C-alpha positions in Angstrom: 2.6 -14.8 -18.2 0.1 -13.5 -15.8 -1.5 -16.6 -14.5 -0.4 -16.3 -10.8 -1.8 -12.9 -10.1 -5.0 -13.7 -12.0 -5.3 -16.8 -9.8 -5.0 -14.7 -6.7 -7.4 -12.1 -8.0 -10.0 -14.7 -8.7 -9.5 -16.2 -5.3 -9.7 -12.9 -3.6 -12.8 -11.7 -5.4 -14.8 -14.9 -5.9 -14.2 -16.6 -2.5 -16.8 -16.2 0.3 -15.8 -13.9 3.2 -13.1 -15.6 5.3 -13.7 -16.8 8.8 -12.3 -14.6 11.6 -8.5 -15.1 11.3 -6.6 -17.0 14.0 -3.5 -15.0 13.2 -2.5 -11.7 11.6 0.7 -10.3 10.0 1.8 -6.8 10.8 4.8 -4.9 9.4 7.4 -3.2 11.5 10.8 -1.5 11.1 14.0 -1.8 13.2 17.2 0.1 12.7 19.0 -3.2 12.3 22.0 -2.2 14.5 21.7 -5.3 16.8 20.9 -8.1 14.4 17.6 -9.9 13.9 15.4 -10.6 16.9 13.9 -14.0 17.4 10.2 -14.5 18.0 10.7 -14.9 21.7 12.3 -11.4 22.0 9.0 -9.7 21.1 6.6 -8.8 23.8 3.2 -8.1 22.3 -0.2 -7.3 23.8 -3.6 -6.8 22.3 -5.8 -4.6 24.5 -3.5 -5.4 27.4 -3.4 -9.2 27.1 -0.1 -10.9 26.0 -0.3 -12.8 22.7 2.2 -15.2 21.1 4.5 -14.3 18.2 4.4 -17.3 15.9 6.7 -16.1 13.1 9.2 -13.4 12.2 10.2 -12.6 8.6 13.2 -10.3 8.4 14.5 -8.0 5.7 16.8 -10.7 4.4 13.8 -13.1 3.8 11.8 -13.5 0.6 9.8 -10.5 -0.5 7.1 -9.8 -3.1 6.5 -6.2 -4.2 3.3 -5.5 -6.1 4.4 -2.5 -8.1 1.4 -0.5 -9.3 1.8 2.1 -12.0 -0.8 4.8 -12.0 1.0 7.6 -13.9 -1.8 9.0 -16.0 -0.8 12.6 -16.8 1.5 11.8 -19.6 3.9 14.5 -18.4 7.4 13.3 -19.4 9.1 15.6 -16.8 7.4 13.5 -14.1 7.1 10.2 -15.9 10.8 9.8 -17.0 12.5 10.3 -13.6 9.9 8.2 -11.9 10.4 5.3 -14.4 14.2 5.6 -14.4 14.4 5.5 -10.6 11.9 2.6 -10.3 14.0 0.7 -12.7 17.2 1.5 -10.8 15.5 0.4 -7.5 14.4 -2.9 -9.0 17.9 -3.7 -10.2 19.2 -3.1 -6.7 16.8 -5.4 -5.0 18.3 -8.6 -3.5 18.0 -11.8 -5.5 15.1 -13.1 -3.3 12.9 -10.1 -3.9 10.2 -10.7 -6.5 8.4 -7.9 -8.3 4.9 -8.1 -9.9 4.0 -5.2 -12.3 0.5 -3.9 -12.5 -1.1 -0.8 -14.1 -4.0 0.9 -12.5 -5.1 3.6 -14.9 -8.2 2.7 -16.9 -8.8 -0.3 -14.7 -6.4 -2.9 -13.2 -4.1 -4.7 -15.6 -1.5 -7.3 -14.7 1.6 -6.7 -16.8 3.9 -9.3 -15.2 3.6 -11.9 -12.4 6.1 -11.9 -9.5 9.5 -12.4 -11.0 13.2 -11.8 -10.4 13.9 -11.1 -14.0 15.1 -7.5 -13.7 15.6 -7.1 -17.4 12.1 -8.1 -18.2 10.6 -5.8 -15.5 12.6 -2.8 -16.5 11.8 -3.4 -20.1 8.1 -3.4 -19.4 8.4 -0.2 -17.3 10.4 1.5 -20.0 7.8 0.7 -22.7 4.8 1.9 -20.8 3.0 4.9 -22.3 1.4 6.1 -19.1 -1.7 8.1 -19.7 -5.4 7.7 -19.3 -7.8 7.9 -16.4 -6.4 7.8 -12.8 -7.2 4.5 -11.2 -5.6 4.1 -7.8 -8.8 4.5 -5.7 -10.7 2.1 -7.8 -8.1 -0.6 -7.7 -6.4 -0.4 -4.3 -8.9 -2.7 -2.5 -8.5 -5.5 -5.1 -4.7 -5.2 -5.0 -4.8 -5.4 -1.2 -6.8 -8.6 -1.4 -4.3 -10.1 -3.8 -1.4 -9.1 -1.5 -3.2 -10.6 1.5 -3.9 -13.8 -0.4 -0.2 -14.1 -1.0 0.6 -13.5 2.7 -1.9 -16.1 3.8 -0.5 -18.8 1.5 3.2 -18.4 2.3 5.8 -17.0 4.8 7.0 -14.5 2.2 6.8 -10.8 3.0 4.4 -8.8 0.7 4.1 -5.1 0.1 2.2 -3.0 -2.4 4.0 0.0 -3.9 1.9 2.4 -6.0 3.4 5.2 -8.1 0.8 7.8 -9.1 0.6 11.3 -10.4 -3.1 11.5 -10.9 -5.4 14.5 -10.4 -8.5 13.5 -8.4 -10.6 15.1 -11.2 -9.2 12.6 -13.7 -11.0 9.6 -12.3 -13.9 8.1 -14.2 -15.9 8.5 -11.0 -16.7 12.2 -10.5 -15.4 13.2 -7.0 -16.2 16.9 -7.5 -19.1 17.7 -5.2 -21.5 19.5 -7.6 -23.2 22.7 -6.6 -26.8 21.7 -6.1 -28.3 25.2 -5.9 -26.1 27.8 -7.7 -28.3 30.7 -6.5 -28.0 29.7 -2.8 -24.7 31.1 -1.3 -25.4 28.9 1.7 -25.6 25.6 -0.3 -23.3 23.2 1.6 -22.1 21.6 -1.7 -20.5 25.0 -2.4 -18.8 25.2 0.9 -17.6 21.6 1.1 -16.5 20.6 -2.4 -14.3 17.8 -1.0 -17.1 15.8 0.6 -17.4 13.1 -2.0 -13.6 12.3 -2.1 -13.5 12.2 1.7 -16.5 9.8 1.7 -14.7 7.5 -0.8 -11.5 7.6 1.2 -13.3 6.7 4.4 -15.0 3.8 2.7 -11.7 2.5 1.4 -9.9 3.1 4.7 -12.4 0.9 6.6 -11.6 -1.9 4.2 -7.8 -1.4 4.3 -8.0 -1.5 8.1 -8.7 -5.2 7.9 -6.0 -5.9 5.2 -2.6 -7.0 6.3 0.0 -6.1 3.6 1.5 -2.6 3.9 0.7 -0.1 1.3 3.2 2.5 0.1 2.2 5.3 -2.2 4.4 7.8 -4.1 2.5 10.8 -5.4 4.8 12.4 -8.0 2.7 15.5 -8.6 0.6 16.5 -5.5 -1.7 19.4 -6.4 -2.6 22.1 -3.9 -6.2 22.9 -4.7 -8.8 22.1 -2.1 -10.1 19.0 -3.7 -6.7 17.5 -4.4 -5.5 18.4 -0.9 -8.3 16.3 0.5 -7.3 13.5 -1.9 -3.6 13.7 -0.9 -4.6 13.6 2.8 -6.7 10.5 2.0 -3.8 8.8 0.3 -1.6 9.4 3.4 -4.4 8.1 5.6 -4.9 4.9 3.7 -1.2 4.1 3.5 -0.7 4.7 7.2 -3.8 2.6 8.1 -2.0 -0.5 6.6 1.3 0.4 8.4 2.8 1.8 5.2 3.4 5.4 4.2 2.7 7.9 1.5 5.6 10.1 0.1 5.0 13.2 -2.0 7.4 14.4 -4.6 6.6 18.1 -4.7 9.0 18.9 -7.5 10.8 17.0 -10.3 14.0 17.1 -8.3 12.2 15.3 -5.3 10.8 12.5 -7.4 13.9 10.2 -7.4 14.3 10.4 -3.7 10.6 9.8 -3.1 10.6 6.6 -5.2 13.8 5.3 -3.6 12.5 6.0 -0.1 9.4 3.9 -0.7 11.3 1.0 -2.3 13.6 1.0 0.7 10.8 1.0 3.2 9.1 -1.9 1.4 12.4 -3.9 1.2 13.4 -3.3 4.8 10.2 -4.2 6.7 9.8 -7.1 9.1 6.6 -9.2 9.0 5.5 -10.5 12.4 2.8 -13.2 12.7 0.6 -12.9 15.7 -1.7 -15.6 17.2 -5.1 -14.1 17.8 -7.2 -15.3 20.8 -10.8 -16.5 20.2 -12.5 -13.5 21.9 -11.1 -10.1 20.8 -12.7 -6.8 19.9 -13.4 -5.8 16.3 -10.5 -3.4 16.3 -7.3 -4.6 17.8 -5.0 -2.2 19.7 -1.5 -3.7 19.4 1.4 -2.8 21.7 4.9 -4.1 20.9 8.2 -3.9 22.7 11.7 -5.4 22.4 14.7 -5.6 24.6 16.7 -2.4 24.7 19.4 -3.6 22.4 16.9 -3.6 19.5 15.8 -0.2 18.4 12.1 -0.2 17.2 11.4 2.5 14.7 7.7 1.9 13.9 5.0 -0.7 13.6 1.4 -1.1 12.8 -0.6 -0.6 16.0 -4.2 -1.1 14.9 -5.9 -3.7 12.7 -9.6 -4.4 12.2 -11.0 -8.0 12.6 -14.2 -7.2 10.7 -14.8 -9.5 7.7 -15.0 -7.6 4.4 
C-alpha cells in the first residue's frame, strides 16, 4: 500500500508555494554522554540575534527514514553487500523507526509506505533487480519535498537515505558537455567537460538549501574520471547543504561500513525546531551552543528562506 507517500507527493508538488515559514527544523548530533538536553539548554542565534527553541526531538523519538534505492549498474559484487547490509541495518532499528522504500532509477517509484514491518521491507529489498538508468539527481528534489511535508505535519524526525552506484553518464539526461567545435583546440567545451553536471548540481543545491530534512547519500561505486569526480563532489555538496553527509564506498570491502555509517547518522540525529522572527535575511546563519556538559558534534548552520 503506497497511499501515504503518494498523498505527500501530491501535496508537495501540487500545492502552491508555501508562505515564509515561521519555524524551521534543523538536524544536529551530540555524543550522547550527558543525556538529552531540554529546549531551554540550547542557545541559538540567527545572524547574531537570539531566537527561541520551540521543540527538541531526540534519537529515542519517532523517526521516518525514506530509503531510496538507486543501484542501477546491476553489478552483484556491489549490489549484494549493499542490500544485505541495508537489510541488517533495518532489522536493528528501534521499534519506533519507520522506513519507507523508494526506487529512483528510471523515475521515482514508491515501493512501500513508512512501516515498521521489517520482514516486508527486507523482502522487498531482496527481490529488487536493480538496474536501469541512474535517477538520483532527477528525483532528489521531489523526495526532499515529501520529507519536508512529513516534518511539517508531525513532530517525527525525518531523514532521506539514498543508496546509489550510478555513473553520471547513465542518466537519461546527458551531462557530458559535448565538444562544440572538434577542430578548435581552444573550445571551452573540450576543456571543461564537467560544466553541465556542475550546473545541475548548483541548481539542485539552491533548492535543497531551503529544504529541512537531512539527506544522506551512500555512493557504492564512485568513479574517478573527471566527469564523475565532479558528480561525486556534487553529491557531497548537496548532502552537506541539508546537514547530512555523503559516504563513498571505494571498494567492495568498504560498502558495508559505508551503509552502516549512514543508517547510524540518520538514526542518531536530533531535530531542533526554531522559531523564526518576521524579518530575517534570505539565507540564515545559525549559531548554536550548549552547556559544556553536552558535547556538540555537528549541526546545520545555514538554511535558505527563499520559497521554491
